[in-house]
N, C-alpha and C positions, 0 to 999 in steps of 0.2 A: 654335198654338204657345204654350206656357206661359212667362210672364215670371218671372224670378227676381230678387229684390232682392239686390244684392251689398253694399249699404251700407244700414243701417237708416234708417227715415224719421224726420223731425223734426216736431214739432208746429208751431212757428213759427220762421222764420228765412230764411236764404238758402242756396241750392244753386248752386255754380259748377261747371258741367259742361263737358266738351269742352276741358279743359286738356291741352296736349301733355304726355305722361308725364314727359318730361325737364324740364319747367318748373314742376312742382308746387311745389317749395320756393321758387322765385322768386316765385310768386304769394302764398304764405304770408308771405314776408318783405315783399313790396310792400305788403300790406294790414296788416302789423303783427300778424298773428294769433298770433304767439308771445307777445304781450304782453297778451292779453285772457283773461278767466276764463270765457268762455262755453264750452259744450260744442262741440268741433270734431271732426268725423269726416272723415277723408280716405281715399281709396283711390287706388292708382296701378297702372299697367300693366293696366288693365281693357280688355277688348275694345271696339273702336270701329270701325264701318264706315267712318267718315270719316277717322279719324286712325291707324288700325291699333291703337295703344295710347293710352289716355287716362288722365287723372286727374280726380278729382272732389273737391270740398270742400263739406261741409255745416256751417254755422255756426248753432247754435241761438240764437234771440232776438237776432239781429243783422241789421240792414238797412243796406246801404252807401249812402253818398252817391254821386252821379253821378261826381264827380271821382275817387273811389276806384275805382269800376268802370272808368272810362276808362283808368286806369293798367294794368289787367289786359291790355288790348288790345295793349300794347307787347310782351308776352311770350306771350300766348295769344289771337291775333286771332280764333280760331274759337269762343272761349268763349261759353257761354250762361248766363244767370242765371235762376233760378227762385225767385220769392218765394213762400214757404210760409206759410199761415195756417190753423190748425186742421187740419193734415195735408193740405191741398189746395193745389195750385198756383194762385195767384190772378193771377200775372203772369209772363210770359216776356219776357226781353229779351236782345238780343245786345250784346256789348261793342263799343265803337267808339273808334278812335284819334281823339283830339280834334285839331282843326286847329292849335291852339296849346297847347304844353306848357310850363308854367312851374314851375320849381323842383324837378323830380325826375328830370332826365336830365343827365348830365355831358357836356360838349363833348369830342369826340374830338381836337380840335386842342390839342396841349400848349401852344401859344403863346396860346391864347384868354384874354382878360382874366378870364373866369369861373373859370379854373383857378389864378389868382394873386391875385385880389382878392375880397373878400366881396360878390359880386354874384350875385343870383338868376339862374339860367339861364333862357333863353327860346328855344324852338324852334318852328319852323313845319313842319307836315307837308308833305313833298314827294311822297311815294308811300307807299301803304298796303302793297302787296305787290310786291316786297319792301319792307320798312319803310325809309324814308329821311327824316331830319329835318334841317332847315337851322338853324344857329345864328343867332340874331338879331344877335349881336355881331360874330362873325368871318366869318359866312356859309359856313363849311365844313359839309359834309354828314356826318352820322353815320348809318351803316347798322346794320342789325340785328346784324351780326357784331361791331361795335364798341360796341354799346349798353351803357352803364353807368347803372343806375338808382340814384339816391341814396336 
């Protein structure tokens, strides 16, 4: 069976694969890719045996920090990272929801102090699938359907 490239190769950089098609722009926003000048290629609604339809992002000359990558897991828990150097995959990694999430998720509880005071949010992972996070301050749980990423 002959393989066909649907998105062109990059010399050096990062490929984020297996993003659910409907979450492509959430990942772009989460990583702030709209604010960088690197070459970015993305494809969406590509065939996937795992997801049915998937998206992919290729960012030339950009290597993400672990905390940036862990954010992706909140909206694309099946995502895989490929680190590319000289057109070769030198490292493959799966994203992972961290046990503690500080500063980038809003509390679902409208009465939570973090929604009224300038306090950095802090959550603890309760469950990965389906995603559930517990607020450090009010102890309410935020689920995937109510997740707001700051």
